[in-house]
KELUM-337183 format. One line per 10 residues: number of its first residue (from 1); for each residue x, y, z of C-alpha. Coordinates in Angstrom, 2 decimals. Example, Ala and Ser with C-alpha at 12.3 -4.5 7.8 and 13.67 -1.06 7.14 Angstrom:
# KELUM-337183
1	12.30:-4.50:7.80 ~ 13.67:-1.06:7.14
# end
This chain:
# KELUM-337183
1	15.78:8.43:-10.18 ~ 12.31:7.01:-9.83 ~ 9.43:9.14:-11.14 ~ 6.73:7.23:-9.25 ~ 8.03:5.77:-5.96 ~ 4.56:4.53:-4.91 ~ 4.20:2.48:-8.11 ~ 7.69:1.07:-7.50 ~ 6.71:0.13:-3.91 ~ 3.53:-1.62:-5.09
11	5.34:-3.38:-7.94 ~ 8.00:-4.74:-5.60 ~ 5.28:-6.13:-3.30 ~ 3.36:-7.60:-6.26 ~ 6.46:-9.26:-7.73 ~ 7.60:-10.64:-4.37 ~ 4.14:-12.16:-3.77 ~ 4.16:-13.79:-7.22 ~ 7.38:-15.68:-6.48 ~ 6.53:-16.34:-2.80
21	9.41:-14.36:-1.29 ~ 9.23:-13.90:2.51 ~ 9.98:-10.17:2.27 ~ 10.93:-7.31:-0.02 ~ 12.94:-4.12:0.50 ~ 12.44:-0.57:-0.80 ~ 13.91:2.84:-0.01 ~ 11.89:4.24:2.88 ~ 9.86:7.43:2.89 ~ 7.14:8.73:5.19
31	4.42:7.79:2.72 ~ 5.75:4.25:2.21 ~ 6.00:3.73:5.98 ~ 2.40:4.91:6.39 ~ 1.30:2.54:3.61 ~ 3.11:-0.33:5.36 ~ 1.34:0.56:8.64 ~ -2.01:0.55:6.84 ~ -1.27:-2.81:5.17 ~ -0.31:-4.26:8.56
41	-3.44:-2.88:10.23 ~ -5.63:-4.37:7.48 ~ -3.90:-7.77:7.73 ~ -2.25:-7.89:4.30 ~ 1.35:-8.18:5.60 ~ 3.03:-9.77:8.65 ~ 5.01:-6.65:9.51 ~ 7.66:-4.20:8.42 ~ 11.11:-3.15:9.59 ~ 13.29:-0.09:9.07
51	16.94:-0.92:8.47 ~ 19.95:1.38:8.28 ~ 22.12:1.16:5.19 ~ 25.89:0.99:5.49 ~ 27.36:4.48:5.13 ~ 24.10:6.15:4.08 ~ 21.69:8.27:6.07 ~ 18.48:7.01:4.42 ~ 16.87:3.76:5.51 ~ 15.47:0.66:3.84
61	11.91:-0.44:4.49 ~ 11.60:-4.23:4.64 ~ 8.03:-5.47:4.17 ~ 7.34:-8.95:5.59 ~ 4.78:-10.61:3.33 ~ 1.94:-12.80:4.55 ~ 0.83:-16.17:3.12 ~ -1.94:-18.59:4.07 ~ -1.44:-22.27:5.01 ~ -1.49:-23.34:1.35
71	1.11:-20.75:0.38 ~ -1.22:-18.28:-1.34 ~ -0.37:-14.61:-0.68 ~ -2.71:-12.45:1.40 ~ -2.39:-9.79:-1.31 ~ -4.08:-11.30:-4.37 ~ -4.02:-8.09:-6.38 ~ -2.43:-4.70:-5.77 ~ -2.91:-1.99:-8.38 ~ -1.96:1.69:-8.69
81	-5.01:3.92:-9.35 ~ -3.78:7.51:-9.29 ~ -0.52:8.10:-11.14 ~ 1.57:11.15:-12.00 ~ 0.00:11.48:-15.48 ~ -3.59:11.04:-14.30 ~ -4.58:11.78:-10.72 ~ -7.83:10.22:-9.46 ~ -9.69:12.07:-6.73 ~ -12.92:10.90:-5.11
91	-15.44:12.72:-3.00 ~ -16.76:10.78:-0.04 ~ -19.98:9.95:-1.98 ~ -18.08:8.44:-4.93 ~ -15.38:6.31:-3.26 ~ -15.52:2.90:-5.00 ~ -16.07:-0.37:-3.16 ~ -13.67:-3.18:-4.11 ~ -15.25:-6.67:-4.21 ~ -18.23:-5.37:-2.22
101	-15.96:-4.39:0.66 ~ -13.64:-7.43:0.63 ~ -10.82:-5.33:-0.86 ~ -9.68:-1.83:0.06 ~ -8.92:1.46:-1.63 ~ -6.04:3.39:-0.06 ~ -6.80:7.12:-0.06 ~ -4.52:10.03:0.67 ~ -6.67:12.52:2.58 ~ -6.14:15.61:4.67
111	-6.34:13.26:7.70 ~ -3.54:11.01:6.41 ~ -3.71:7.68:4.61 ~ -7.09:6.02:5.09 ~ -8.89:2.99:3.72 ~ -12.15:3.51:1.87 ~ -14.14:2.40:4.93 ~ -12.29:4.80:7.25 ~ -12.70:7.66:4.77 ~ -16.46:7.08:4.59
121	-16.63:6.98:8.40 ~ -14.60:10.22:8.67 ~ -16.64:11.78:5.81 ~ -13.54:12.79:3.78 ~ -12.51:12.20:0.19 ~ -9.08:12.25:-1.36 ~ -6.68:10.86:-3.92 ~ -7.01:7.11:-4.54 ~ -3.47:5.75:-4.40 ~ -4.13:2.03:-4.93
131	-6.58:-0.85:-4.66 ~ -5.76:-4.06:-2.79 ~ -7.60:-7.37:-2.88
# end
């Protein structure tokens, strides 16, 4: 049993990037799939795949990591902000900017998962799940 599946998802991506693995796998959920879509849209990963497990009804989410020509990962830093013991909510006026806009904050809003730029454009706040640089 995992008490914080989002932190586990981020940790698996962070660890795979540190050792230059081509991909990593986690148990899938709707939120993790939406996070993978957002990472793909923002250009931090090459793609993602859903794979069936043998004899089980749940699926695995395989995240295909992205590296530059020199072998450096596209995700330099990925950090959990809001956690089960301390939730972090931001109004639209107080959403932080990461590296003056070079990084992103992933927010869970009433309009779904949004980046900090999209949340400001939509004029919504929400729970800050993680920061990515």
